[in-house]
N, C-alpha and C positions, 0 to 999 in steps of 0.2 A: 297499262303497259308503259306509258310515257313517264310514269312516277319511278319506275324501276331502272330506266335508262341510265341516269346519272350514278346510280349505285353500281351498275355493272361496269361503267367506265371507270369510276373511282377504284374498284377492286382491280381492274385491268392495269391501271397506273401503278397501284401499289405492287402488283406482281412484278411488273417490269423494273421497278426500282429495286426490290428485293433481289431480282435476278442479276442485277448489275453490281450487287454488293461483292459477290464472289470474284468477278474479275477485277474489281477495285482492290480487293485484298491481295489477290495474286500479283497484280501489277506493283502494288505497294511493297510487298515483300521482295519482288524482284528487284526494285530500285534499291531497297536496303541492302540486298545482297551484292549488288554491283559496287556499292561504296561501303564496304564492311568497316573500315577504320573509321571513316567519318561517321557512320551511324553509331558505332560504338562510343566515340567521343561525344557525340550528341547525347546519348543515353546516360552518360556518366552523372550529369546533374540530377536525373530522375532517380538513378540507382542510389547515389549517396544521399539524396533527400529523403527517399523511402526508407533507406536503411536507418538514417538518423532518427526519423519519427518512430519507427518500429523499436529501435534499440532504447531510445530515451523513454519512451512510454513503458517499456518492459522493466527498465530499472525503477522507475517511479511506481509502477504497480507492485513490484516486489517488495520495495520498502514500505509502501502504504499497507500492504496487506499484512506484513508483520507487526506493525504497530496497531492497526485495527483489530487483529487477532489477539493481541496483548490486552487491548482495552475490553474486548468482548470477554476475555478470561476474567478480567475484574468483576464481571456481572453487571449487566444493564439495569438489574432490580436492586443493586447494592448502593450503599452510601458509606464512604469512608472518611473518617476524621482522623488526621495525623497531627501529632505534636510536632511543633518546630522547636528543636533543642538549641540552646546556646552553645557556642564553641568556646567561650572563655568566661572567666568569673565575673568581669565587669558587665558584660551584657546579660549574664544570668541575673545578677543582682538587679540590674534595671528592670528586667521583665518581672522578677518576683516581687518587686516593690508594689506592683498594680495587680498581679495575676498569680494565683495559686498554681497555674499549670493544668494540664489535662489530668482529672482526677476521677476516682470511682463514683463521687457524687455527681459529676457531669454526666457520667454513663447513665446512672439511675434517673436523673432528671430527664435526659433525652429520651430514655425508654419510656418514661411515664408520659411525656408531654407531645410526643411525636406520633401522629396517626399511621397506621397501615404497616407497622413494623411486625414482622413474622418471625425474625430471628436476630439476635444481637450478641455481641461479645466484646469484652475488652481485649486488648492485646498489649503484652509486655515483651520487650525485646531484652536479651541478654547477650553480651559478648564474652564467651569463655576466655579465660587466660590459658587453660590447659584442658587437653582432651586425651583420653586414653581409651582405645588406641589412638596413636598420633596420626592426624590426617595427612595425606599425601599432597593435598591441595591446600587451598585458603581455609582458615579456620571457619567452621560453619556458625551461624547465628542461631540462637535459641528463641523460639516463639512460644510464649505462654498464653494460651488461648483456651477457651471453653470448647467442649466437643462439638457444638453447633457450628463451629468455625469451618468444619469439613463441608458441611452444606453451603455455607455462605461463599466460600472460596472455590467450591466446586472441585474439591480434591479428588483425584482419582487414584484409589489404592492399587498399587501394582503387586503387593504382597501383604499378608497379614490383615490387621484392622486398625481402626482409629480408636483412641481411649473413650471410654463411656462416661456417662454421667456420674456413676458411683465412683469410678476411679478419680474423676475431677474433684468430687466432694470430699474424698479422703486423702487428696494431694498425693496420690500413688506415684511412685518413682518410676514411671513407664514413659516411653517416648516413641515418636514416629519420625522416620527419617525422610528427608527429600532425597530425589534421586541422586543429586551431586554430592550430598553428605554421605550417602550409602556408599558410593563408588570410592570417595576420599578416604573414608574411615576403614571400610571392610573389604574394598576391591571387589573381585568377582565372588566372594563368598556370600552365602545367604545369611543376613543378619538377624532373622527372626529368632527370638529366644535369647540372643547374646546380650552382653551387657557392654555399656560405655560409661566412662567416668567423666562428668562434666564438672571442672574444678575439683571439688572434694565429695561430690555426690555421684552415686552409682544409679543409672537408669537402664531398665530393660527394654530392648527394642521389641515392639510388638507390631510394626507396620512399616511399610515403604510406600511413599507416594510416587506416582509416576511422573515422567518428565513434565515441565511446564514452561510455557514461553516466558522469556526474559525480555524486558524493555531495553536493556543495554545502559540506561541512565535514567535518573529521576524523571517521572512524568507528571507534570502538573501537581506538584506536592508530594508525590510518592518518593519514598526513600530509594536512593540508587544502591541496589543490592542484588545478589543472585538468588532468585526465588527457588532455585533447586537446591542451593547449599544450606538448608535449614534443617533444624531440629525442632519438632513440635512437642511440647509437654503440656500437661494441665496447668492453667494458670496459677492455682494455689501452689502447685509443686514448684514452679519457677519462683514465685515470690517467697515461699517458705525455705526452699532448699538452696537457692543460688543467690549470689551477691554480685551486683553489677559493678565492675571496676570504675565505670564513669556515672554511678549513680548520683553523685553530687550536682550533675548538670541535666540529669533526666527528670522527666515528670513522673508523677505517680503511676500513670499508665502511658504507653506510647502511642495507642490508636484505639479507635472504636470502629467495628465493622457492623453495619446494619444491613438487613435485607428486608425490602417492601414487597407489598402484595404484587405490584406491577411496576414496570419501568415509568409509567406516566406519572406515578406519585413521586418519583425522586426530586424533581426541581422544587415541588413544594415542601417536601420534607427537609430538604437542603436549606431553605430559607429559614424553617423553624429551628433547625440545629445551629445555624450561624447565629441567630437571634438569642438562643439560649446561651451559647458559648460567649458571645460579646457581652452579654449582660454579666455573666459570672467572671469573666476575664477582664471586664473593664476596658474592652477594645485594645487589648494589648497586641493583637496580631500575632499570637504565639500558637497558632493552630491553623490548619488548612482542611477545607471540605472538598473531597474529590467526588464528583458525580460522573461515573463511567458513561452513563447515558448520554449526558452532555458532551463529554469527550469524544464519543463515538460520533455524534452528529456534526461536531466541529472538525473531526478528522476528514469525514466524508466531504464537507465543503473545502477543506484545504486540498484534498485529493483532486477534486474537480478543477480548482484554481490551478493546481500544479500541472495537470494534464493540459490545460489550456495553454499556459505559458510555454510548455514543452513543445506542443504541436506548433505554436506560433514561431518559436525559434527555429525548430527543424524545417518549418515551411519555407524559410528564407532560401534554403538549398534548393527546394522545389521550384521556387520563383526564378532563381538563377538558371535552373535546368530548363524551365519554360522559355526564358529569354534565349538560351542556347538553341532550343528547337526552332523558335521564330527566325533567329539568324540564319540558320542553316536552310530553312525552308525558303527564305527570301533569296538566298544565294542559289539555291536549287532552280528557282524560278528562271533566273538569268541563264543558268546552264541549259535549260530545257525549254526555252522560249520557242525554238523552231519546232519542238515536239507538240507543245501547246497549239501552235498555229496549224500544224497538220491535222491534229485531232478536231480542231474547230472547222477546218476546211472540209472534213469528210462527215461532218454533221454533229459533232459533239456540242452539247449546249453549255452554257456557263455553269449551271448546276452540276454537270458532270465533272467539269474541271474543278470545281470547288470540292466536291465529294472525293476526287481523286487525291487532292493534297491534304485534305482534312484526315482521310483515311490513313495516310502515310504518317501524319503527325501523331495520330492516335496509336498506331502500331509502334512507334518509338516510345510513347508514354507506356503502353501495355507491356512491352517487352522490358523496358527499363524498370517499370514498378514491380514485375515479377521477379527479376534478378535482385532488385533492392529489398524486396521481402525476404528472399533467401539470405541475402547478405546480412540484413538486419538481425534476423534470427540467430546467424553464426556469431555476429558481434555480441549480442546479448548473452550467449553462452560462454564466449570467450571472457567476457567481463565478469560473469558469475564465477568462473573457474579461478581467474587470475586475482580478483578483488575479494573473493569470498562473500560477495552479495548475493541476495536472493533476487532473481529476475523472472518475470512471468510475461510471456508473449501471449497477448490476448486476441481473441478474434476481432474484437472491436478495433484494436490498434492497427491490425492488419488491414481491414476493410477501410478504415479512416485514411490511412496513408496510401492505399491504392486508389480510393475515390479522389483524393486531392491530386494525385499524380495524373489521373485520367482527366480531371478538370483542367489542370494547368496545361496538359498537352493539347486538349480541345481549344481552350482559349488561345494558345499560342499558334495553333495551325489555321485558325479561321482568317486571320488578317492576311497571311501570305496567299491563302487560297483564294480570297477575294481579289487580291491583286493580280493573281494569275488569270482569273476569270475576265478581268477587265482588259486584258490585252487584245489590241485589234488583230484580228486573224491575218489580214494582209501584211501588216508591219511585222507580226510574229515571223511569217514565212520568209520575209526578206532579211531576217535577223541572222547575223553571223557570229 
């Protein structure tokens, strides 16, 4: 029986403490209500701080999601080689003096000597001079590729089909349109079965690719182009039937797309590809090797750093808000010195006084944090509509902002609460 006595007493103490929480909350809300303007001004630091954290993280999350989705679209099992083309005759001659550029021979050697390749295709780009029907938007690019490119690039067909192996071997005059090229050339009409003239060659449309994410600008070696404004044709059809107006500055092929058995093999395969091309190109640096899996990992690290910096910057507002809470609570102690003395005289302990003032500080933080979350959500939506950016308010950003707000409020309320509890009851009763 003796062993159980402390446990019963401890439970009784805990019940009394819990029962005191409700009166403390009521008293705290009543004090905030009596000083509405002062309470609101005190909350402003918390409101703007939390709103800044939520809004800035939502902007960062939206931008990062778009970039990461584009990298994932490239394929984490893929490896991409892109030729770096010269812009003028002098630089072109300088590179060609030591390197033949990206060639079909490079493609064959890479395919032979790189382990784990399950699909591969060269890529040849052409910029048409004329297109009939005339496009309403920018002139589409022509991609000459093998049929396996559909699987490598994970192209989703919206209508029709992609060209097959037989059509590629026969250099058939068929094409597949990107979503942007379809809408720019044929508008709302169904283009399947229709013909379009690329320079002097007619191609029959046999398929339409669904919308794809665009990076907006070149990403780590990738050319800056609209991935929706494309016309896909068999590689031999492009080479045999089309003439590139800028062919004097172009390599034999413009890219090599490889797909490996797993994403874990891409770093090793990339090293092999770089070694092969450096050997045949005599370290001319006229190519780039893009590893989407590495880009994705790097982007995730960048996102984590970006979020940390944004939270650190936005937290300055929360710190200012915390200082405001501490300042108001210290001023409140001076105003309520006699009230503190009366409470101590009728039996309130120091812990009760501390709990009272900490509760008021927490209420300011909680209410300010809640309003700040709503304000931050509204700010992110306004920014998204006004600037055309993608914003995403995540649960993690809301919880982080709220917890930081709560922590700052708690830390700011403890010191004034302790100062209030240290007041001498007799002196406090005499205070005017």
